C-alpha angles and dihedrals in degrees: 000000000000123000116251090225091055092048090051090050092051090050089051090050090053093048092046091050091052091049092049091047090054092048091050093049091050092049092047092049092049094241086133137004134206119227132190123203107235095181092253092061145302118316121198108237095172094117090054089051092049090053092048092047091048091052090050092050090050091051093048090048090054092049092049093045091051091049092049092048092051091046093054090054094051 
């Protein structure tokens, strides 16, 4: 039987993945941008954020896939 804490963690991973997906889509569509103050002015760092979000989604996908694979063997 699966641990309640683990089930809660998996649910959080799924919600976080959905949230990150929405953020990435909004950044990619230009609905919002992320800027960093470099002292001489604002620099758009949206593409860096998209890369970081994509990496986080990939990591969450791997965690969820591993969990699902282990669950199907139990």
